[in-house]
N, C-alpha and C positions, 0 to 999 in steps of 0.2 A: 504493500500500500504506500502510495506517495502522497504527501501533504504539501499543499501550496498555500501560502498566506500572503497575498499580494498587497502591497502598501501603495497608497496614492501620495505622491510627493506634493507638499504644499506649494512648491514652486512651479509645478506643471500646469498646463492649460487643460481645460475640460474640452469636451467634444466640440462645443460651439466656438472655441478659441478664446475664451475669457479666463483670466487667471483665477485660481481658487482663492477665496478669502478666508484666512485662518481665523478671523474674528467672528465668522458667522457659519455655524454648522447646523445641519438639519438632522434632528433626531426625532423619532416617533414619540419618545417619552418626554422630550424637552419642550421649551417654550416655542410657540409658533412664530416664525419670523414674518416680517411684513413683506407683502408682495412689492417688488420694485421692478416693473417692466422696463425693458430697454426700448429706446426709440425705434419705432418700426417693428415692434414685435408682432408675431403671428397671432391669429385669432381663431378660436374654434368654439363650437357650441355643444354643450353637454346634452346628450340624448339619453335620458334616464331609461327608456325602454330597451336600449341597446347596451347600456353600461359602458358607453364609449362617447367620444367627442368627434363631431364632424368638423373638419377644418374648413374655414371659410376664407381666411386670408393667410397665404403662405409667404413668408419672408426668409431669405437666407438659404444656405445650402443644406441645412440640417434635415430637410424633408427628403433628401436622397437616401437617407438611412433610417427614417422614422415614419411610422404610420403605414397602414395597408391601404391599397387602392381597390375599390369596388365600383364598377360601372362609372369610372372617371372621377369618383369622389374619394377623398382621402379621409380616413378615420384613425383616431388615436385610441389605443387602449389606455386604461386608467394609469398604468405605470409610466407610459410615455407622456401623458398629459400632466401628471404630477411632477415628473422630472423636469420637463421643459418649463413648467410654471415656477419651480424652485429656482431655476437659473435665470428667470426673467425673460424667457424667449417666447412664451405662449400665454395669451390671456384666454381663460376658459369662461365663456359667457353662459348665463343661465338659459334654460330652454325657452323661457317666455319673455326675457328682457335682454338688454345689452349691458348689464352690470356684471363685472368680472366676479367669478366665484372666489372667495377668499381661500387661502391655503388651509385654514382650519376646516372648512367644509370638505375640501379635497382629501385631507387626511382622514376625516370621518368616513368618506366614501371608501377609502382604501381599507380602513379598519373593519368595515362591514363585510368585506370579502365577498361581495355580491357581483363583482365585475371580473372575476377570474384571476385575481392576483391577491396574495396575502402580504402581510408586512415583511415576512422573511424573504419572500420572492422579490419584493420591491427593494429591500436592502441590497440584495445581490445585483439587481438591475442597475440601481444607482451607482453601486461600487464599480461595476464593470464599465458602465457608460463614462464614468469619470476617468477611467483609464484609456478611453478612446475606442473600446470595442463596439461592434455593431450587434445589436440584439433584436431578435424577433421571437414571437411566441412559437414554441415548438409545434410543427405540423401545420401551421397556418401560412398559406401562400401570401407573398407580399403583394401580388397583383392578380386580379381576375377581371377581365374586360366586361363580361356579360352577367356577372353574378352580383346581385344586390343583397345587402345585409337585411334579413327579415326577422331574425331572432336574436335575443341577447347572447353575446359571446361570453358572458360571465357564467353561463350554465355549461358545465363540463360536457354534457352530451351534445351540445350544439357548437362545439369548438370548430367544427368544419362546416358550419351552416353556409349554404350557398354553393360551396365547392363540392361537397359530397354528393350533391344531386347530379353532378355531371357524369359520374361513373358508378353505376349501381353494382357492377361486377367487382370493382375495387372495394367497395364498402362491404360486400358480402364476404370477400376474402379476408378483409381486416377483422370482421366480426368472428370469422371462423378461427383466426389465429390468435384472437384475444385471450389473454390469461390474466388472472387477478394478480395485481402487483402493488405492494405498498409504496414503493418508490415511484416517483413521477418525474418525467422529463418536462421541463418548464420553458427554457429558453434555448433557441438556436443562437450560437455565439460565433461571430466572424471577427477575424483580425481587422484592425484599422486598415481601411482601403479607400483611397480617394476615387477609385474607379468603380466602386461598388454600384451595381444596378439592381433595382428591385425586380426587373423583368428577367434577370439571369443571375441570381445571387450565388449560385454554385453551392457546394457542400459546406456546411459550417465547420469551423475549426474544432469545435466541441459543442456538446449539448449539456447545459446546466441542469442538474437533477436534484431533487429533494427527497429525503426519506424520513422526514420527521426528526425527532430528537435522538434516534438511534442510528447507528451505521446500517447501510443496506445489507440485506441478507444475500447469500450466494445465489439463491433462487431469483431474487429481484434483479440482481445484476444480469443474470443470464436472460431473463425476460426482456429487459431493456436492450441488451445487446442484440437480441434477435430482431427487435423492431427497428433499431437505429444503427445505421452504418458508421456514423461519426463517433469519435472518442467521447466517452462519458466523463463528466466532471461533477462529483457530488458536492453539494454546498451545505454548509452549516453556519448559522448566524447566532452569535451570542453577544449580548450587550452592544449591538450595533456593529460588531466586527465580523466580517465574512471570511470563512476559511474554505478551501477547496481541496477535495481529495480525488485521486484517481487510483484505480486498481489495475496493476499489470499482471498480478497473479494472486491466487488465494490458496493459502496452505492451512488446512485444518489439522488440529492436533489429533494424533492417533492414540487411542486408549490402549493400554497394555492388555 
C-alpha cells in the first residue's frame, strides 16, 4: 500500500491563476467568509430540481475544464459551483431572482448531501483543484449534444440521466455486471493540461474513490478495478486534511 499526502504551497497559484491567500481559508466547520466576486465574474442560476446550477454568463478560460454540457447549455455540479464561488469566479443566483446566493447557503446545500456530493468529497475536490488538477464526476460525460438534463443528478440512480437512454444494451450489460461494493468511485482526475477538451478528455490519470472511515476491502478493490480501467486512488479526509492511498499489491496474513 502506498500513501500520498499532497500539500498545497501557499505561494502557488490556484487553477484560475490567482495567488492563494494565507489569511483566508475555507473550512466547513469554521466561520463563513464573505463573498468577494472578481470583476467580470461568471454567473449561473441554481436549479433546485436538478441540484445543479445552469451557467448563464461565462467569463475566462476556467469553463474549458469545469461544468458539463447538455444540449448546448453548461451546468455546474454543487462542488464546482461552491469552489468557483469561494475563489470569487462565479456568482450563483437564486432560481427566482438575480440576488447572489451567499456562501452560507451554498455550504448548507452541500451539507444536505442532496446534490450528489458530500463534505468529504468536496474537501478532496477543492484540494485537488487547488493543485491544478482537472476533475469531473466519475462516469459522467463532459459533453452530450442531444441529451437534456431531466432528472436530479444528486440521486445516485440517475447519475447517467440523459446519456443512459442512448444505449439500452450498454445499460443492460452494466446492470448484469453490477456487484455490491462499499467503496465508491467519485471523481475522474486528469493532470493539469492547457489543451484539455471536454469533447475528447481521454482517460483520467486516476479515479478518486471513497470507502468511508475504513480502508477498502480486497473485494471492493477488485470490484472497482473490474469496472474502471484507470488507476484507483482512495481518499481519506480528517480535520480538513486529505490523504490519498493506492494499492499495488495486497498481502494477507497466513494463519498457522
